[in-house]
N, C-alpha and C positions, 0 to 999 in steps of 0.2 A: 507494499500499500505506498503511495507514494504519499509523502506529506507536505513535503512545500519541495519547490526548482528557481533556481536563477540560474542564470549562465555562469558563474561560480558553480555550484557545491545540489546535489539533490542530499534527502534526507531521506529517509521512509525506516516500514516497517521491516522485518523478517520473522511474522511470521511465526515460522517451522525452528528458527532458533530464540524467536522471543525475546530479540536484540535489534535495539535504533541506527540504522545504516546511515552513513557521512559516503557521500561520494561526490569528494571535487575532481572539480569538470579541467584548470586551472591557475593561475593568475589571483588571488582578489586580497582589497587589499581592505582596509580599517569596515567601514559597517558591508562591505564585502567578503569580506573575515567573515565578519563578527557573526551579523545573523544568522548563518544556517548551522554555525556552533550553541545558540539560544534556542531558535527552534530544534535540536538535538536534544535537548535541556530537554523540553516544551513535552516533544510527543515523548521523553520518556516517562518523568512522572506521570503525560495522561497511560501511560503504556502499561506501569508501576515496573514497568523495566529494571535490571540492574545490570545492562551485560549493551556494550554502543559493539561496533562495526566502522573504524572509520580504513576505508580503501582513500590512499594515498594517492594511490600510483602517477596518478598528475598530475597532481598538489609542483604547486609552483615556491617560487621560494619565499618566506611568511617577511612579514617585514618589523622594526624592532621596538616599535610599538606593538603592534599583533601582538607578537609572542610572551609581552610586558603584562598588556589586556590579560593573556592565557593565565599567564602563574601567581596572578593578584588576581582576579577577577571570576573567570569565566572557572579556574577549572575545582576551588575550591565551595562554584556550587552547584559546581558538575558531582563532589561529593555529598553535598542535603539532598540534588534530587535523588541520589543510590541511588549510580552509577558503583560500581563496585569494577569488572570482569570490562577491556576492553586489548581487544589486537585491533592490529595496528596493518595492514598491507603496507607495506618501506616502497614509495617513490623510485621511479624512473629518473627525475634529473639527479644531478648528481647536486645540484646547491641545495633545492627543495629536500633530499633528506641530512646533508650540514645544520640546515632552518629547521628542522624538525630534530636534531638529537642536540642543537642546545637546549632550545626553546623545552624540552626534557630531560635534559641533565639542568634542567632552575628546578624539577617540581622537583617535589616530595615523597612520590607515588611513592604510597604505602598499599590502591591496590594489586593487587595482580591482574598483570597487562602484559606482551606476548608480541614482540612484531613478524612480517610472513613475508615471501615473497609470491607463495599463491592466495590469493585469494579465498580456493578451494578450501587451508589445506588450514587458515580463520574462520569459516566458518565450522567445520568438524572440531574447535579450541572451544564456540567458546559452545557451541550445542553440546560441550558434556560437560560443561556449568549449567550453576543450574542459582 
């Protein structure tokens, strides 16, 4: 079920896995980056889900401002929303991998999360989580 769609990202519900899925389509900056992440939280709360799949294969670089926003604002709200398990399909672009790694390294991640090269592996890992 598609919940939100923009030129930058799609947020949907995967009924089989009982997870929110965000699929990035390319470069996003400011509100173009933040709105899909906020919609992800909105859907997670609505569905009472504790799982999210980040499909970042097509993601581009993440601006320092957006990285800071995730670290200082969004991440705490994701925990409050009940997100517990996250699977990320890693970006193809080296610059995107670097941005994502910088952002994640700045977070005190206590919840189980894994990175995958293959979306099917990510879905399989999330499927095993309750």
